[in-house]
C-alpha positions in Angstrom: -6.0 5.7 18.9 -3.1 5.3 21.4 -0.8 2.6 20.2 -0.2 -0.1 22.8 3.5 -0.6 23.6 5.4 -3.9 23.5 6.6 -5.6 26.7 9.1 -7.8 24.8 11.2 -5.9 22.4 12.7 -2.4 22.2 12.2 -0.5 18.9 15.4 -1.8 17.3 14.2 -5.3 18.2 10.8 -4.7 16.7 12.4 -3.3 13.5 14.7 -6.3 13.3 11.8 -8.8 13.7 9.7 -7.0 11.1 12.6 -6.7 8.6 13.6 -10.3 9.1 10.0 -11.5 8.5 9.7 -9.4 5.4 12.9 -10.9 4.0 11.7 -14.4 4.8 8.3 -13.6 3.3 10.0 -12.3 0.1 12.0 -15.5 -0.3 9.2 -17.9 0.7 6.7 -16.0 -1.4 8.8 -16.2 -4.5 9.2 -19.9 -4.0 5.6 -20.8 -3.5 4.5 -18.3 -6.2 6.8 -20.1 -8.6 4.9 -23.4 -8.2 1.8 -22.3 -10.3 4.2 -21.1 -13.0 5.5 -24.6 -13.4 2.2 -25.6 -15.0 2.8 -23.1 -17.8 6.5 -23.2 -18.4 9.6 -25.4 -18.8 13.2 -24.7 -18.1 13.7 -23.1 -21.6 11.1 -20.5 -20.8 13.2 -19.2 -17.9 15.5 -17.5 -20.4 12.7 -15.4 -21.9 10.1 -15.4 -19.1 8.7 -12.0 -19.9 7.7 -12.9 -23.4 6.6 -16.5 -22.8 4.9 -16.3 -19.4 3.6 -12.7 -19.2 1.0 -13.2 -21.9 -2.8 -12.8 -21.8 -3.3 -16.6 -22.0 -1.6 -17.0 -18.6 -3.7 -14.3 -16.8 -5.3 -16.8 -14.4 -1.9 -18.3 -13.3 -0.3 -14.8 -13.0 -3.2 -13.7 -10.7 -2.5 -16.6 -8.4 1.2 -15.7 -8.5 0.4 -12.1 -7.6 -1.8 -13.2 -4.8 0.7 -15.5 -3.2 3.7 -13.2 -3.5 1.9 -10.1 -2.1 0.3 -12.2 0.7 3.7 -13.5 1.8 5.6 -10.2 1.4 3.1 -7.7 2.9 0.4 -9.3 5.0 1.7 -12.5 6.7 5.1 -11.0 7.9 3.3 -8.0 9.5 0.7 -10.1 11.3 3.4 -12.4 12.6 5.5 -9.4 13.7 2.5 -7.9 15.6 1.8 -11.3 17.2 5.4 -11.7 18.4 6.0 -8.1 19.6 2.7 -6.9 20.9 0.2 -8.1 23.5 -2.8 -7.4 21.3 -1.6 -7.8 17.7 -4.7 -6.8 15.8 -5.5 -4.0 18.1 -1.9 -2.8 17.6 -2.2 -2.9 13.8 -5.6 -1.0 13.9 -7.9 -3.8 12.9 -10.1 -3.7 16.0 -11.9 -0.5 15.2 -15.3 -0.3 13.6 -16.1 1.9 10.6 -19.1 4.2 10.4 -20.9 5.0 7.2 -19.9 8.6 7.6 -16.2 7.7 8.0 -16.3 5.4 4.9 -18.0 8.1 2.9 -15.4 10.8 3.9 -12.4 8.7 3.1 -13.9 7.8 -0.3 -14.4 11.5 -1.1 -10.9 12.2 0.1 -9.5 9.8 -2.5 -11.6 11.4 -5.2 -10.4 14.8 -4.2 -6.8 13.6 -4.3 -7.1 12.5 -8.0 -6.2 15.9 -9.5 -3.3 16.4 -7.2 -1.9 12.9 -7.8 -2.5 13.1 -11.5 -0.8 16.5 -11.8 2.3 15.3 -9.9 2.6 12.3 -12.2 2.5 14.5 -15.3 5.0 16.9 -13.7 7.5 14.1 -13.0 7.5 13.0 -16.6 8.5 16.6 -17.5 11.6 16.7 -15.3 14.9 17.2 -17.1 16.0 13.5 -17.3 18.7 12.6 -19.7 17.6 10.6 -22.8 19.1 7.4 -21.5 17.6 7.8 -18.1 14.2 8.7 -19.6 14.3 5.6 -21.9 15.2 3.4 -18.9 12.4 4.8 -16.8 9.9 4.5 -19.7 10.9 0.8 -20.3 10.3 0.1 -16.6 6.8 1.8 -16.8 6.0 -0.2 -20.0 6.9 -3.5 -18.4 4.9 -2.7 -15.3 1.9 -1.6 -17.4 2.1 -4.8 -19.4 2.0 -7.0 -16.3 -0.9 -5.0 -14.8 -2.8 -5.2 -18.1 -2.4 -9.0 -18.1 -3.4 -9.6 -14.5 -6.2 -7.2 -14.9 -7.5 -8.5 -18.2 -11.2 -7.6 -18.5 -13.0 -9.2 -21.4 -16.4 -9.2 -19.5 -18.0 -8.1 -16.3 -16.8 -11.1 -14.4 -13.2 -10.3 -15.4 -13.9 -6.8 -14.1 -15.0 -8.0 -10.7 -12.0 -10.3 -10.5 -9.7 -7.5 -11.4 -11.2 -5.3 -8.7 -10.4 -8.1 -6.2 -6.9 -8.7 -7.5 -5.8 -5.1 -8.2 -7.9 -3.1 -5.6 -9.1 -5.1 -2.6 -6.1 -7.3 -2.1 -3.4 -4.6 -2.5 -5.5 -2.3 -0.2 -5.6 -5.0 2.5 -2.0 -6.3 2.2 -0.1 -3.1 1.5 -1.9 -1.1 4.2 -1.2 -3.8 6.8 2.5 -3.5 6.2 3.1 0.1 5.5 0.6 1.8 7.8 -0.2 -0.9 10.4 3.4 -2.1 10.6 6.1 0.4 9.4 4.4 3.7 10.1 3.0 2.5 13.4 6.4 1.4 14.6 8.2 4.6 13.4 5.5 6.8 14.9 6.0 5.3 18.3 9.7 5.2 18.0 10.5 8.6 16.6 7.7 10.4 18.5 7.3 12.6 15.3 4.3 11.1 13.5 4.8 13.4 10.4 8.3 12.2 9.9 7.1 8.6 10.3 4.5 9.2 7.6 7.1 10.8 5.3 9.6 7.9 5.6 6.8 5.3 5.2 5.4 7.1 2.2 8.8 7.2 0.5 9.3 3.5 1.1 5.7 2.8 -0.1 6.4 4.6 -3.3 9.8 3.1 -3.9 8.6 -0.4 -3.5 6.2 0.0 -6.5 9.3 0.6 -8.7 7.7 3.4 -10.7 10.1 6.3 -11.4 7.5 8.5 -13.1 5.0 7.7 -10.4 7.2 8.2 -7.4 5.9 11.7 -6.4 2.3 10.8 -7.0 2.5 7.6 -5.0 4.4 9.4 -2.3 1.6 11.9 -1.9 -1.0 9.0 -2.0 1.0 7.3 0.7 1.1 10.5 2.8 -2.7 10.8 2.5 -3.2 7.3 3.6 -0.7 7.7 6.3 -2.3 10.8 7.7 -5.6 9.1 7.6 -4.2 6.3 9.7 -2.4 8.6 12.1 -5.5 10.7 12.8 -7.7 7.7 13.5 -5.6 4.6 14.2 -8.2 2.8 12.2 -6.5 0.6 9.6 -9.8 -0.3 7.9 -10.2 3.3 6.8 -6.8 3.3 5.0 -7.7 -0.1 3.5 -11.1 1.2 2.2 -9.4 4.4 0.8 -6.6 2.4 -0.9 -9.0 -0.2 -2.4 -11.3 2.5 -3.6 -8.5 4.5 -5.3 -7.2 1.4 -7.0 -10.7 0.3 -7.9 -11.3 3.7 -9.6 -8.3 3.1 -11.8 -9.5 -0.4 -12.7 -13.0 0.9 -13.5 -11.5 3.6 -15.8 -9.6 0.9 -17.6 -12.6 -1.3 -17.9 -14.8 1.5 -19.3 -12.0 2.5 -21.7 -11.8 -1.1 -23.0 -15.6 -1.3 -23.4 -15.5 1.9 -25.6 -12.4 0.8 -27.6 -11.1 -2.7 -27.2 -7.9 -1.7 -28.9 -7.2 1.3 -26.7 -3.7 1.8 -25.3 -4.4 1.4 -21.5 -1.1 3.0 -20.6 -2.6 6.3 -21.9 -6.0 5.9 -20.3 -5.2 8.1 -17.2 -7.2 11.3 -17.2 -5.4 14.6 -17.7 -5.8 17.4 -15.1 -5.1 21.2 -15.5 -2.5 22.4 -13.0 -5.0 24.6 -11.1 -7.0 21.5 -10.1 -4.1 20.4 -7.9 -4.5 23.6 -5.9 -8.2 23.1 -5.5 -7.4 19.5 -4.5 -5.1 20.6 -1.7 -7.8 22.9 -0.2 -10.4 20.2 -0.5 -8.2 17.7 1.2 -7.6 20.0 4.1 -11.3 20.5 4.6 -12.1 16.8 4.2 -9.5 15.8 6.8 -11.1 18.3 9.3 -14.4 16.5 8.6 -12.7 13.1 9.1 -11.4 14.2 12.5 -14.9 15.2 13.5 -16.3 11.9 12.3 -13.6 10.0 14.2 -13.5 11.9 17.5 -15.1 9.0 19.4 -12.1 6.8 18.7 -9.2 9.2 18.5 -7.1 9.4 21.6 -3.7 11.2 21.2 -2.9 9.6 17.8 0.7 8.6 17.4 1.4 8.2 21.1 1.7 4.9 22.9 0.1 3.4 26.0 2.9 2.0 28.2 2.4 -1.5 29.5 4.1 -3.1 32.5 6.7 -5.7 31.9 5.4 -9.0 33.0 8.6 -11.1 32.5 11.5 -9.4 34.4 13.9 -12.3 33.6 14.2 -11.4 29.9 17.5 -9.9 28.7 17.9 -6.1 29.1 18.4 -5.5 25.4 14.9 -6.8 24.7 13.2 -4.3 27.0 12.7 -0.5 26.6 13.4 1.8 29.4 9.9 3.2 28.9 8.4 -0.2 29.4 10.2 -0.7 32.7 
């Protein structure tokens, strides 16, 4: 896909609009997400929210909070940004493409092939020479994150499993890919004219936002895979399918683990991979991306480059226009 250029804002202006909307979405999302919590808490609970609110009994409310906060932080700001800055917002983000069965199958296999590489990197990160204090701090953050995910993704029956798939796989896949690939990577790729650098920067931000120290490298690689997928096709739906499938695989593993042992420690449910499987994973990913390119030839047109559009309003201030657009 060739990304359509804006005829309103230069790249700094686009970045400013997107950053401002994300900031507003963060604040507004926290405010509206706080409303459902009011049904389960009082002012005294604010002092010890983690122990009084983040409990299994409040799983339903916490799911609503999760939905509202991620919707307003990731999805809504990006859509508004694209609408403000670009002629065809959904085309710009990559929503206008169709997905063939072959493409969907290939991206799903790509995510399966990535599991050993991602898992090995996660294990490797935990073995880095952190100080005892730093390791304890990182582990506490991981435990807190795992606790929240376990509550939101509580699965006592099959209906809970389906709900967890929706909340922890489908929604994050849609919302996060819209911002990180359709918004940030798209903008940086057109701006820097070096798509690989844009993917690296976006992947680092993507991983950092999740706040997982031990999982930084593994999420960075996951973000790079999703970013390369988007770069080579311009089809945001493929990145969404891949992201949702990857998260859905993790949810399914947790569900099966709980079925086998209701008292199992879900934080230790991740599969372990020998180091050599990461090497096999790299070669497999290379071959699969070659296959994805072939499956997407009909819609790939100089990925990472932009189509220049004529400026329609010549009365706008010069700082709003790019020299390329003129």
